[in-house]
N, C-alpha and C positions, 0 to 999 in steps of 0.2 A: 331753626326757623321759628319755632314757637317763642323763643326768647325775644327775637326781633319783633315779631308781631305784637307780643304782649308789651314790650317796651314802647312801640309806636302807639299802641292803644292808650297806655298810661300817659304818654306825652300829649296825645290828643285831648284827653280828659284834663290834663294840667293846663293846656292852652284855653280850653273852655272856661275853667275856673278862674284863670288869670284874667281873661278878657271880661268875664262877668264882674270880678272884683274891681277891675279898673273902671269899667262903665258905671258901677255903683258909686265909686269914689268921685269920678269926674263929672257925671251927669245926674247922679241921684237915681231916682226910680224911672227916669225916662228911658234910657237905654239899658239900664240894669235889668229891668223887667223883660225887655225883649231878649236879652242874652239868656236870662233864666228860662224863658219859654223855649228857646232854641236848645238849651242844654237838656231840659227834660224831654223834649221831642227826640233829641239825639239818643238819649239812653233808652227810650222806649223803642225807637226804630232799630237800635243795635240789638236789643233783646229779642225782637221778633224777626230780625233779618235772617236768622238761621233757618227758620221754617218757611219764611215768605219768599226768599229769593234763591235759596240753595236747594238744589235737587239732591236726593240722597246719593246718586251716582257721581255727583261732583266731588265728593270726598275721595273717590278712587281715581277719577279721570283727570282732575285739575290739580295743579300744585297748591299748596297751602297759601302761598303768597297771593295767588289770583283770587282765591276765595276771600282772603282778608281784605284785599283792595275792593272787591265787589261789595262786601259788607260795609266797609268804612265809607265808600262812595254813596251807598244807598242811605245810610244813617245820616250823613252830612247833608245830602240833598233833602231829605225829609225835614231836617231841622231848619234849613234855610227857607224852605217853603212855609213852614209854620211861623217862622219869624216874619216873613213877608206878609202873611195873612194877618198876623197880630199887629204889625205896623199899620196896615191898611185899616183895620178896625179901629185902632187908636186914633188915626187921623180922621176917619169918618165920624167917630163919636167924640172926638176931642178928649180922649182919656190921657192922663199923665201930661197934659199940656203939650202933646206931640206936635200940634200945628205950630205953636210958638217956637218949639225947639227946632223944627225943620224950617222955620222962617217962612211959613205959608200964610198968606192973607186969608182971613175968614170972610166968608161971603154971607 
């Protein structure tokens, strides 16, 4: 089971890096920076998810797969929230020409 969870974690990291590279190539810093913020938030949330959401008795009571899915869900949710907040700030302050990229009219 450890092999499968490590493989899925590595695939998740590869997807983040691939999406980030594709966004940097296709849109420049507009979406590339958003994906970069999300990736950093994912790594931070993954690192603290062991102490933040896992109780010590979960290691004995729950299967390893359930603990892994809880950690990956928590880290991905945190990264999506950070990406949403960053997009909102970029639109509000017109950073990286986000309004023009999203085809929003400036008032």
